[in-house]
Every structure is written in C-alpha cells, then in structure tokens.
C-alpha positions in Angstrom: 1.8 -13.8 -142.5 -1.5 -12.5 -143.6 -3.1 -16.0 -143.5 -1.8 -16.5 -140.0 -3.3 -13.2 -138.9 -6.7 -14.0 -140.2 -6.6 -17.5 -138.6 -5.7 -15.9 -135.2 -8.4 -13.3 -135.6 -11.0 -15.9 -136.5 -10.2 -18.3 -133.6 -10.3 -15.6 -131.0 -13.4 -13.9 -132.2 -15.4 -17.1 -132.8 -16.4 -17.5 -129.2 -18.0 -14.1 -129.4 -20.5 -15.4 -132.0 -21.6 -18.8 -130.6 -25.2 -18.4 -131.9 -24.1 -18.3 -135.5 -22.3 -21.6 -135.2 -25.1 -23.1 -133.1 -27.7 -22.4 -135.8 -25.4 -23.9 -138.4 -25.1 -27.0 -136.3 -28.8 -27.2 -135.9 -29.3 -26.9 -139.7 -26.8 -29.8 -140.4 -27.9 -32.1 -137.5 -28.7 -35.6 -138.8 -31.4 -35.9 -136.1 -33.2 -32.7 -137.1 -33.0 -33.6 -140.8 -34.5 -37.0 -140.1 -37.2 -35.5 -137.9 -38.3 -33.1 -140.6 -39.2 -36.1 -142.8 -41.8 -37.4 -140.2 -45.4 -36.4 -139.8 -46.6 -34.8 -136.6 -48.4 -38.1 -135.7 -45.1 -40.0 -136.1 -43.2 -37.5 -134.0 -45.9 -37.8 -131.2 -45.6 -41.6 -131.4 -41.8 -41.3 -131.1 -42.2 -39.2 -128.0 -44.5 -41.9 -126.5 -41.9 -44.5 -127.4 -39.2 -42.6 -125.5 -41.5 -42.2 -122.5 -42.1 -46.0 -122.4 -38.6 -47.3 -123.1 -36.4 -44.5 -121.8 -38.3 -42.9 -119.0 -35.1 -42.0 -117.0 -33.6 -39.9 -119.9 -35.1 -36.7 -118.6 -33.0 -34.3 -120.6 -33.6 -36.1 -123.9 -37.4 -36.2 -123.1 -37.4 -32.4 -122.4 -35.6 -31.7 -125.7 -38.0 -34.0 -127.6 -41.1 -32.5 -126.0 -39.9 -29.0 -127.0 -39.3 -30.2 -130.6 -42.7 -31.9 -130.6 -44.5 -28.7 -129.5 -42.8 -26.7 -132.3 -43.5 -29.2 -135.1 -44.8 -26.5 -137.3 -41.3 -25.0 -137.6 -39.8 -28.2 -139.1 -40.7 -27.3 -142.6 -38.3 -24.4 -142.3 -34.9 -25.4 -140.9 -33.8 -21.7 -140.8 -36.6 -21.0 -138.3 -35.8 -23.8 -135.9 -34.1 -22.6 -132.7 -33.5 -23.4 -129.1 -33.6 -20.3 -126.8 -30.6 -20.0 -124.5 -33.0 -19.7 -121.6 -34.4 -23.1 -122.4 -30.9 -24.7 -122.7 -29.9 -23.1 -119.3 -32.8 -24.8 -117.6 -32.0 -28.3 -118.8 -28.2 -28.1 -118.9 -27.7 -26.7 -115.4 -24.1 -27.8 -115.1 -22.9 -26.1 -118.3 -21.3 -22.7 -117.6 -21.4 -21.1 -121.0 -23.3 -21.3 -124.3 -20.5 -23.3 -126.0 -20.8 -26.1 -123.3 -24.5 -26.1 -123.6 -24.4 -26.5 -127.4 -22.0 -29.4 -127.0 -24.3 -31.1 -124.6 -27.2 -30.6 -126.9 -25.2 -32.1 -129.7 -24.7 -35.2 -127.5 -28.5 -35.3 -126.8 -29.2 -35.2 -130.5 -26.9 -38.1 -131.1 -28.8 -40.2 -128.5 -32.1 -39.1 -129.9 -31.0 -40.0 -133.5 -30.0 -43.5 -132.4 -33.3 -44.0 -130.6 -35.2 -42.6 -133.6 -33.6 -45.2 -135.9 -34.5 -47.9 -133.3 -38.1 -46.7 -133.2 -38.5 -46.5 -137.0 -37.0 -50.0 -137.4 -39.4 -51.4 -134.8 -42.3 -49.7 -136.5 -41.2 -51.3 -139.8 -41.0 -54.8 -138.3 -44.5 -54.4 -136.9 -45.8 -54.5 -140.5 -46.9 -58.0 -141.3 -44.8 -58.8 -144.3 -41.8 -60.9 -145.4 -39.2 -58.7 -143.7 -40.6 -59.9 -140.4 -39.8 -63.5 -141.5 -36.2 -62.5 -142.4 -35.6 -60.7 -139.1 -37.0 -63.6 -137.1 -34.9 -66.1 -139.1 -31.8 -64.1 -138.3 -32.8 -64.1 -134.6 -33.3 -67.9 -134.6 -30.0 -68.4 -136.3 -28.0 -66.1 -134.1 -29.5 -67.7 -130.9 -28.8 -71.3 -132.2 -32.5 -72.2 -132.0 -31.9 -74.9 -134.5 -35.2 -76.8 -134.6 -37.3 -73.6 -134.9 -34.8 -72.2 -137.5 -35.1 -75.3 -139.6 -38.9 -75.3 -139.6 -39.2 -71.5 -140.3 -36.6 -71.6 -143.1 -38.3 -74.5 -144.8 -41.8 -72.8 -144.6 -40.5 -69.4 -145.8 -38.6 -70.9 -148.7 -41.6 -73.1 -149.8 -43.8 -70.0 -149.7 -41.5 -68.0 -152.1 -41.2 -70.9 -154.5 -44.9 -70.9 -155.2 -44.6 -67.4 -156.7 -42.7 -67.2 -159.9 -39.9 -64.5 -160.3 -41.8 -62.2 -162.6 -40.1 -59.0 -161.5 -36.9 -57.8 -159.7 -39.0 -56.2 -157.0 -39.3 -59.4 -154.9 -35.8 -60.6 -155.6 -34.6 -59.7 -152.1 -37.4 -61.7 -150.5 -36.6 -64.8 -152.6 -32.8 -64.4 -152.1 -33.3 -64.2 -148.3 -35.5 -67.3 -148.3 -33.1 -69.3 -150.5 -30.1 -68.2 -148.3 -31.7 -69.2 -145.0 -32.8 -72.5 -146.5 -29.3 -73.2 -147.6 -27.8 -72.0 -144.3 -30.1 -74.2 -142.2 -29.4 -77.2 -144.4 -25.6 -76.8 -143.9 -25.9 -76.2 -140.2 -28.2 -79.2 -139.6 -26.1 -81.5 -141.7 -29.2 -82.2 -143.8 -27.3 -82.1 -147.1 -28.1 -85.8 -147.7 -31.4 -84.4 -149.1 -29.7 -83.1 -152.3 -33.0 -82.2 -153.9 -33.9 -79.7 -151.2 -30.4 -78.2 -151.2 -30.4 -77.9 -155.0 -33.7 -76.0 -154.9 -32.1 -73.3 -152.8 -28.9 -73.4 -154.8 -30.8 -72.9 -158.1 -32.9 -70.1 -156.7 -29.8 -68.2 -155.5 -28.2 -68.8 -158.9 -31.2 -67.5 -160.8 -31.6 -64.4 -158.7 -27.8 -63.6 -159.0 -28.0 -64.0 -162.8 -31.1 -61.9 -163.1 -29.7 -59.1 -161.0 -26.4 -59.1 -162.8 -28.0 -58.9 -166.3 -30.4 -56.1 -165.2 -27.5 -54.1 -163.7 -25.3 -54.6 -166.8 -28.1 -53.1 -168.9 -28.3 -50.1 -166.6 -24.6 -49.6 -166.6 -24.3 -49.9 -170.4 -27.0 -47.3 -170.9 -25.3 -45.0 -168.4 -21.9 -45.4 -170.1 -23.4 -44.3 -173.4 -24.2 -41.0 -171.8 -21.0 -40.6 -169.8 -18.3 -43.0 -171.1 -15.6 -41.0 -169.4 -16.9 -42.2 -166.0 -16.3 -45.9 -166.6 -14.1 -47.5 -163.9 -12.5 -51.0 -164.2 -14.6 -53.6 -162.5 -13.0 -55.7 -159.7 -12.9 -59.4 -160.7 -14.4 -61.9 -158.2 -11.1 -63.8 -158.4 -9.3 -60.8 -156.8 -11.4 -61.1 -153.6 -9.7 -63.0 -150.7 -12.9 -64.8 -149.8 -13.4 -65.9 -153.4 -9.8 -67.2 -153.7 -10.3 -69.2 -150.5 -13.6 -70.8 -151.6 -12.2 -71.4 -155.1 -9.3 -73.4 -153.7 -11.7 -75.2 -151.3 -13.8 -76.2 -154.3 -10.8 -77.6 -156.0 -9.9 -79.7 -153.0 -13.5 -80.9 -152.8 -13.3 -81.9 -156.4 -9.8 -83.5 -156.6 -9.3 -84.6 -153.0 -5.6 -84.4 -153.6 -3.1 -83.7 -150.8 -1.4 -81.0 -153.0 -4.7 -79.0 -153.2 -5.1 -79.4 -149.4 -1.7 -77.8 -148.9 -2.6 -75.0 -151.3 -5.8 -74.3 -149.4 -4.0 -74.4 -146.1 -1.4 -71.9 -147.4 -4.2 -69.6 -148.7 -6.0 -69.8 -145.3 -2.9 -68.7 -143.4 -2.2 -65.9 -145.9 -5.8 -64.6 -146.2 -7.1 -65.2 -142.6 -6.9 -61.4 -141.8 -9.1 -60.5 -144.7 -12.1 -62.8 -144.0 -14.8 -62.9 -141.4 -14.5 -65.3 -138.5 -17.7 -67.2 -139.5 -16.2 -67.7 -143.0 -12.9 -68.9 -141.5 -14.9 -71.3 -139.3 -16.7 -72.7 -142.3 -13.6 -73.2 -144.4 -11.7 -74.8 -141.5 -14.7 -77.2 -141.1 -14.3 -78.4 -144.7 -10.6 -78.7 -144.3 -10.9 -80.7 -141.1 -13.6 -83.0 -142.7 -11.1 -83.8 -145.5 -8.3 -84.5 -143.1 -10.6 -86.7 -140.9 -11.5 -88.6 -144.0 -7.9 -89.3 -144.7 -7.4 -90.4 -141.0 -10.3 -92.9 -141.3 -8.7 -94.3 -144.5 -5.5 -94.7 -142.6 -3.8 -92.5 -145.1 -0.8 -91.2 -143.1 -2.9 -91.0 -140.0 -0.4 -89.2 -137.7 0.3 -86.6 -140.4 -3.3 -85.7 -140.9 -4.0 -85.7 -137.2 -1.3 -83.1 -136.8 -2.9 -81.1 -139.7 -6.3 -81.2 -137.9 -4.7 -80.1 -134.6 -2.9 -77.3 -136.3 -6.2 -76.1 -138.0 -7.9 -76.3 -134.6 -5.2 -74.1 -133.1 -5.5 -71.6 -135.9 -9.3 -71.4 -135.3 -8.9 -70.9 -131.5 -6.1 -68.5 -131.8 -8.0 -66.3 -134.3 -11.1 -66.3 -132.1 -13.7 -68.2 -134.2 -15.3 -69.3 -130.9 -15.2 -66.0 -129.1 -19.0 -65.6 -129.1 -21.3 -67.3 -126.6 -22.7 -70.6 -127.8 -20.3 -70.5 -130.7 -19.0 -74.0 -130.3 -21.1 -77.2 -130.2 -20.4 -80.0 -127.7 -19.5 -82.3 -130.7 -17.0 -79.9 -132.1 -15.5 -79.1 -128.6 -14.9 -82.7 -127.8 -13.6 -83.4 -131.3 -11.0 -80.7 -131.0 -10.0 -82.0 -127.5 -9.9 -85.6 -128.8 -7.3 -84.8 -131.5 -5.2 -82.8 -129.0 -5.2 -85.7 -126.6 -4.4 -88.2 -129.4 -1.3 -86.2 -130.2 -0.5 -85.8 -126.4 -0.6 -82.0 -126.5 -2.0 -82.1 -123.0 -1.0 -78.6 -121.9 -2.9 -77.1 -124.9 -5.8 -79.4 -124.1 -6.0 -78.2 -120.5 -5.9 -74.5 -121.7 -8.6 -75.3 -124.3 -10.9 -76.8 -121.7 -10.3 -73.8 -119.3 -10.8 -71.1 -122.0 -13.5 -72.5 -124.3 -15.9 -74.3 -121.9 -17.8 -71.0 -121.4 -18.4 -70.8 -125.1 -20.6 -73.9 -125.1 -24.4 -73.4 -124.9 -25.3 -73.2 -121.2 -27.7 -76.2 -121.4 -24.9 -78.5 -122.7 -22.0 -76.9 -120.7 -21.9 -79.0 -117.6 -22.1 -82.5 -119.2 -19.6 -81.5 -121.9 -17.2 -80.1 -119.3 -17.4 -83.4 -117.3 -16.8 -85.5 -120.4 -13.9 -83.3 -121.4 -12.3 -83.8 -118.0 -12.8 -87.6 -118.3 -11.4 -87.7 -121.8 -8.3 -85.7 -120.7 -7.7 -87.9 -117.6 -8.0 -91.1 -119.6 -5.6 -89.7 -122.3 -3.0 -88.9 -119.6 -3.6 -92.5 -118.2 -5.0 -91.2 -114.9 -7.5 -94.1 -114.9 -8.4 -93.9 -111.2 -9.2 -90.2 -111.5 -11.2 -90.8 -114.7 -13.2 -93.6 -113.0 -13.9 -91.3 -110.0 -15.2 -88.6 -112.4 -17.4 -91.1 -114.2 -18.9 -92.5 -110.9 -19.6 -89.0 -109.7 -21.5 -87.8 -112.7 -25.2 -88.5 -113.5 -26.3 -89.5 -116.9 -29.9 -88.4 -116.5 -30.7 -86.2 -119.4 -27.4 -86.9 -121.2 -27.6 -87.6 -124.9 -27.3 -91.1 -126.2 -23.8 -90.3 -127.6 -22.6 -89.0 -124.3 -23.9 -92.1 -122.5 -22.1 -94.4 -124.9 -18.8 -92.5 -124.4 -19.1 -92.6 -120.6 -20.0 -96.3 -120.3 -17.4 -97.4 -122.8 -14.7 -95.2 -121.1 -15.7 -96.9 -117.8 -15.1 -100.3 -119.3 -11.7 -99.0 -120.7 -10.7 -97.7 -117.3 -11.7 -101.0 -115.5 -9.7 -103.0 -118.1 -6.6 -100.8 -117.7 -6.8 -101.0 -113.9 -6.9 -104.8 -114.0 -10.4 -105.3 -112.5 -11.2 -108.9 -111.9 -12.4 -110.8 -114.9 -15.8 -111.6 -113.4 -16.6 -108.1 -112.3 -15.6 -106.5 -115.6 -17.4 -109.2 -117.6 -20.6 -108.7 -115.6 -20.6 -104.9 -116.3 -19.9 -105.5 -120.0 -22.8 -108.0 -120.2 -25.2 -105.6 -118.5 -24.2 -102.8 -120.9 -24.5 -105.1 -123.9 -28.0 -106.1 -123.0 -28.8 -102.4 -122.4 -27.7 -101.6 -126.0 -29.4 -104.6 -127.7 -32.7 -104.8 -125.9 -33.7 -101.4 -124.6 -36.4 -100.0 -126.8 -35.7 -96.4 -126.2 -32.1 -96.8 -127.4 -31.8 -95.8 -131.1 -30.4 -98.4 -133.5 -27.7 -96.5 -135.3 -24.0 -96.7 -136.2 -23.0 -95.5 -132.8 -24.7 -98.5 -131.2 -23.0 -100.8 -133.7 -19.7 -99.2 -133.0 -20.2 -99.7 -129.2 -21.3 -103.3 -129.6 -18.3 -104.1 -131.8 -15.9 -102.5 -129.3 -17.5 -104.5 -126.5 -17.2 -107.7 -128.5 -13.4 -107.1 -129.0 -12.9 -106.1 -125.4 -14.5 -109.4 -124.4 -12.1 -111.3 -126.6 -9.2 -109.5 -125.0 -10.5 -110.4 -121.5 -11.2 -114.0 -122.4 -7.8 -114.4 -124.2 -9.2 -117.4 -126.2 -8.7 -116.0 -129.7 -5.3 -115.6 -131.4 -3.9 -112.1 -132.0 -4.4 -112.2 -135.8 -8.1 -113.0 -135.5 -8.7 -110.0 -133.3 -6.6 -107.7 -135.5 -8.5 -108.8 -138.5 -11.8 -108.2 -136.8 -10.7 -104.6 -135.8 -9.8 -103.9 -139.4 -13.0 -105.3 -140.8 -15.4 -103.2 -138.7 -16.4 -99.9 -140.3 -18.2 -98.9 -137.2 -16.0 -99.3 -134.2 -15.5 -97.2 -131.1 -12.1 -97.0 -129.3 -10.4 -98.3 -132.5 -7.0 -96.6 -131.8 -7.0 -97.9 -128.1 -8.0 -101.4 -129.2 -5.2 -101.5 -131.7 -2.7 -100.7 -129.0 -4.2 -103.3 -126.6 -4.1 -106.1 -129.2 -0.5 -105.3 -130.0 0.5 -106.5 -126.5 -2.1 -109.3 -126.5 -1.2 -112.9 -125.8 -3.5 -115.8 -126.1 -3.8 -118.0 -122.9 
C-alpha cells in the first residue's frame, strides 16, 4: 500500500518539476555528448554543413546555432541549458514545457543523425584506403561491374606490395582481398586460379594472424580473471557455416546424396541466413543440377530440382532489390519453368520480376522472355509477330542468336515453304561464319550446329539414326531438346 502511495505521489507531482527532468535529459542526450567531443571549429563546420544540405530545417538550425554560440559551456554538461523563452519561440505550437521538451528531443535525434552523416563524410574526404573500400562497396552495390573489377584488382595489387608486418593494416588487406575475391566470383573469372588463390591465401593469413593474436590476449586476461571465462561458440554451430560446409562436401563428392542433404539444410536454415548468401548457395546448387542435366543424368528429375530451387529463391525474395537479377539468370529461370510446362508460374515470374532487371537491359530481356514463353506454349504465330516487331540494334550477341534461331524454329513449326526457310537459314549461316564483328565462340558453334541439323530435317535426305547420332555427338548445340523431339517424328523422303 505504501509503495502504491509513493508511486501515485510521484506521478502526479512530476509535471510540477519538468525542469529537473529536462536537465537530466540534456545531460544524457547522445547528441549533446557527441557534440562535447568536437572542437569549436568542427561545430562551426557542422553548422555550415546543415545550412548547405538541410536549409529548410529551420528549427534544427536555430537549435544548432544556439548551441554553437554557447560552445564554451560544452565542457560542463551541468551548465548547459535551454531557456524556456527560447523554446517557446521555436516550438510555437507546443502548449506546455513538457511538449516543448519532447519536441526538442526529436530535434536532437535529427541532429544526431546528421552529425554522424557529417562526420562520416569528413572521414571519407581524407585521402586514404577507407575511400577505396567505400568506393568499391558503391561500385558493387550499383552493379558497375567493369569499374568494380578494375578498382578491386588495383586495390588488391597495391596491398600485396606491402608485407603484413603488423596487425594495424589487417583491415585494409582484408578488405582488399575480400573485394578481389568478390569481383572474381561475380565476373566468373575463376578460370584464373592464380589470381583467385592470391586473395584466398591473403584472407587465410589475415584470419590466422588475427585469431592467434586474440587468443594471446584472451589467455592473458583469463590468467587475471579465470572466473569470467565463457564457452566459445564453435563455427560448426553457425547456420551459415553448416550450409557452406555441406556445399563444400557436394562440390567435393558430386554425389546426389550430398545434394539432397544440402537441399534439406537450405530449407531448414533459410530463415537464419542473409538473402545474398541464400542466392549464392542456390547458385552453386543450380550449377550442380545443370551439370547433371547436361550429362543426361535423370534430366527431368534435376530440371525439377532446379525449378524448385528457383521457386524457393523467388518466394524468399532474393531478387527483391532493384537490378538484383541479371538477364542471363532471369531467362535461365524462365527457360526451366517453360521446359517443365509450369506456364502459370512463368507468367507470374515475368510479371513480377521484370522490374528487378537493370533498366538498360530490361526492355530487350522482357521481349525475349515473352517470345520464349509464347514458343514454349506453341503459340508460334504470336512468337513470330513478337520477333518481327522487335529491333536487334544494340542487343547482345547472345540475344541475337536466340531471336534468330527462334525465328527459324517458328518458321519450321508453321510449315514455311522449303525455299523460303532455306533462304533465311543460308543468310543467317553466312552472317555467323563471315561477319568479322561476330565473336567466334561456343555460342556460334552451337548455333551453326543447330542450323546444320535443321537443314537436314528440312531436306529429309539423311536417315534418322544419322541425325540422332549427330545431335548426341555435338557438345555445343543450341535447341538440343527441341531438335531431339523433331527427329523423333522425322522420316526420310
């Protein structure tokens, strides 16, 4: 009963002494504490920063100007105060001291956020390695791949010239090694194993050095206070570690059993890992499954696995950010959905995820996706109309290959006259073999091989077994699945 009385007494008398609580708030304010650590020159510079970047924040500027004019008081928090007359002038809508103090608290919150922003920018202005790290992060987040690759290479090479003589520059070397590794993975440049291993060894050395240094510090500390020792968490207990450990096992063994274990771990642990990490693990899993499909190892089974992984990724929002999905990945996901005739999901995927493609690639990728879907549903006239309506100026070589081969496929399915189809095929073949600007690569080989087999199907001079054998013998072959279906119904003249 006594406690209840004191609580009631305190709550009802507290409004009568707002000044006492206000001064306590002032003393404990994060913003004021931060401000006391700055020189008068820094505070004046911060005021100038606010005037330049937040000129419309009149109340905040008035508060900051008042604080700037009374800088001498900052060494003594007890002496810092805001007269009620001053607060009444700037918070004209507030009816009582308590309301004004609350509004001042909100102003301090804004000023503290802007102060951190100002100090960060001041730090970045210093010409040192942190600038490089921040800029690399910006390049990476904005998908400026070419600049990111060049900058990461240059930064990493500069750190390798200086031996790791102390732990003071470990963060710099770690950041350089990480971004070098990251750009190599993103640019699919892992064929250069020497470059990759350099960043791998650097990260390993820094981790080992930091670990042994911290173990020394911890051992010394425990000699003084052994009762404060706490059990260390094992890396094996971390969800992300478990996931990458099972991924490494799959990469090493390439066994279906390990693929299934990894898939189970992914489903169980997906709520405990970042979306970027989930995206990365799914990429490895899909690469394994794609490899099995190319080997014709239970093709339909692994296609369904890939499709299921794609669904998991989309459902969990790994492509929620702008420019988070590349045209190649977008069309690859769509291709598997169409191959399994999951057309409703494919339509929803195009509708929902097209906006997540980089704006420069969005229109051409969307057009190709609609063509791909129409062909898969066997709406060949619609697909042909879409092809004829689109322009290929500025389109990548891969996209041009797809569109022109798909046009040949549609013309074949629609029963175009032999001479007309043959003429188009011949023109396209000459374009691939003679045009100097066309890169000679596996895609060209795959297209030329597909054209050769389509010609055989049109001419109907070769027997079925010969064409089937040719399809199986070609490592690089576009339209392989479709050509297999066509040759199954093929009859020699």
